[in-house]
C-alpha positions as CSV (number, residue, x, y, z in Angstrom):
1,M,16.3,-23.8,10.3
2,S,15.6,-20.2,9.9
3,H,12.6,-18.7,8.5
4,M,12.4,-15.7,6.7
5,N,9.6,-13.0,5.6
6,K,10.1,-9.9,3.4
7,I,8.5,-8.1,1.0
8,I,9.5,-5.2,-1.3
9,V,6.7,-3.3,-3.4
10,Q,6.8,-0.8,-5.6
11,G,4.2,2.1,-6.4
12,Y,2.1,4.3,-5.8
13,M,0.3,5.9,-2.8
14,G,-3.6,5.6,-2.6
15,K,-4.2,8.1,-0.5
16,D,-2.5,10.5,1.8
17,P,-0.9,9.3,4.6
18,E,-3.1,8.7,7.7
19,S,-0.7,9.2,11.4
20,R,-2.5,8.1,15.0
21,F,-0.8,7.3,18.7
22,T,-1.5,3.5,20.3
23,P,-2.2,4.2,23.7
24,T,1.1,4.2,25.0
25,G,1.8,6.6,22.9
26,K,3.4,6.1,19.7
27,K,3.2,7.2,17.1
28,V,1.6,4.7,13.9
29,T,0.9,6.3,10.2
30,T,-0.2,4.2,7.2
31,F,-1.3,4.3,3.9
32,S,-2.6,2.7,0.5
33,L,0.2,1.3,-2.1
34,G,-1.5,0.0,-5.0
35,S,1.1,-1.3,-7.6
36,S,-0.4,-2.6,-10.6
37,T,0.6,-5.0,-13.8
38,T,-0.3,-5.1,-17.0
39,R,-1.0,-8.2,-19.5
40,K,-2.0,-9.0,-22.3
41,V,-5.5,-11.3,-22.9
42,N,-7.3,-10.9,-26.7
43,G,-4.2,-9.5,-27.3
44,E,-5.5,-6.3,-25.0
45,P,-3.6,-4.6,-22.4
46,V,-5.4,-5.8,-19.1
47,K,-3.9,-3.8,-16.5
48,K,-4.6,-5.0,-12.5
49,T,-3.9,-3.2,-9.0
50,T,-2.7,-5.1,-5.9
51,W,-3.6,-3.2,-2.9
52,F,-1.3,-3.1,0.3
53,K,-2.0,-1.2,3.5
54,V,1.7,-0.5,4.7
55,V,2.2,0.7,7.8
56,T,4.9,2.5,10.1
57,W,5.6,3.6,13.3
58,E,7.7,5.6,15.1
59,G,10.7,7.6,13.4
60,L,9.9,6.3,10.0
61,A,5.6,7.2,10.3
62,E,7.1,11.0,11.1
63,I,8.6,10.8,7.7
64,V,5.9,9.3,5.9
65,E,3.6,12.1,7.5
66,K,5.4,15.0,6.6
67,W,6.3,13.8,3.2
68,G,4.1,11.7,1.2
69,K,1.5,12.4,-1.1
70,K,-1.5,9.9,-3.0
71,G,0.0,9.6,-6.4
72,M,3.7,9.3,-5.2
73,P,5.9,6.7,-6.3
74,V,6.7,4.9,-3.1
75,L,8.8,1.2,-2.9
76,V,8.0,-0.5,0.4
77,E,10.5,-3.3,1.9
78,G,9.4,-4.9,5.1
79,V,6.9,-7.9,6.2
80,L,4.2,-9.5,5.0
81,N,1.3,-9.9,7.8
82,A,-1.3,-12.3,7.6
83,N,-4.2,-13.0,9.6
84,D,-3.9,-16.4,12.3
85,E,-4.9,-18.6,9.2
86,G,-1.6,-17.3,6.8
87,N,-4.1,-15.5,4.4
88,P,-4.5,-11.9,3.6
89,T,-7.3,-9.5,5.7
90,I,-10.5,-9.8,4.8
91,W,-13.1,-7.5,5.0
92,E,-16.1,-6.2,4.0
93,K,-17.0,-3.1,1.4
94,K,-19.6,-0.5,1.7
95,D,-21.8,-2.2,-0.9
96,G,-21.2,-5.6,1.0
97,T,-19.5,-7.6,-1.5
98,P,-16.5,-9.0,0.4
99,A,-12.7,-7.6,0.1
100,S,-9.3,-8.4,0.9
101,N,-6.3,-6.7,1.2
102,F,-2.6,-7.8,2.5
103,E,-0.6,-5.3,4.8
104,I,2.8,-4.6,5.6
105,T,5.2,-3.7,8.1
106,A,7.2,-1.4,6.8
107,R,11.1,-1.8,7.7
108,E,12.1,1.0,5.3
109,V,10.2,2.9,2.7
110,F,11.7,5.3,0.3
111,M,9.4,8.1,-1.5
112,S,11.4,9.4,-4.7
113,F,9.8,10.5,-7.8
114,S,13.0,9.0,-9.5
115,L,10.8,5.5,-9.1
116,G,9.1,6.5,-11.6
117,D,8.5,8.5,-15.1
118,K,6.5,11.3,-13.8
119,K,5.7,13.4,-10.9
120,S,3.0,11.6,-9.3
121,A,0.8,8.9,-10.3
122,T,-2.6,10.2,-12.3
123,E,-6.4,8.6,-11.2
124,E,-5.8,6.3,-14.5
125,E,-2.9,4.7,-13.5
126,L,-3.5,4.1,-9.9
127,G,-6.6,2.0,-11.4
128,Q,-9.5,3.9,-11.3
129,V,-11.1,2.7,-7.8
130,E,-13.8,4.2,-6.2
131,E,-12.3,5.1,-2.9
132,D,-13.9,2.2,-1.0
133,A,-12.4,0.1,-3.5
134,I,-9.2,1.1,-0.9
135,P,-9.3,-1.3,1.7
136,F,-8.4,1.1,4.5
């Protein structure tokens, strides 16, 4: 039996993409992606934002670096990466509290204003998070 690991997430870039090169010269560009859902709790809407670290390589990394901007609507298709135990990565915030994040190695990234109603997301739409709340 064959297994498949595929994830598709739509949301907004939480920060401008950041690029670097590996020791072997491959370009890697990463960005944070916030995907929000809203549900009612006691009749009041409550928004929850899940953050993903998206990793792009080589040609796709070039495109994301050139065109990606904080607040841009994005759809990502890729592979969900887990730690050795199959769980999200656990890390520590600046204030010492634990947090976790999900990492996606992107196969495709669609950056388009047609993915959202607006040209870009506001801080409110991104969940009004502190800079250190975005895990990367």
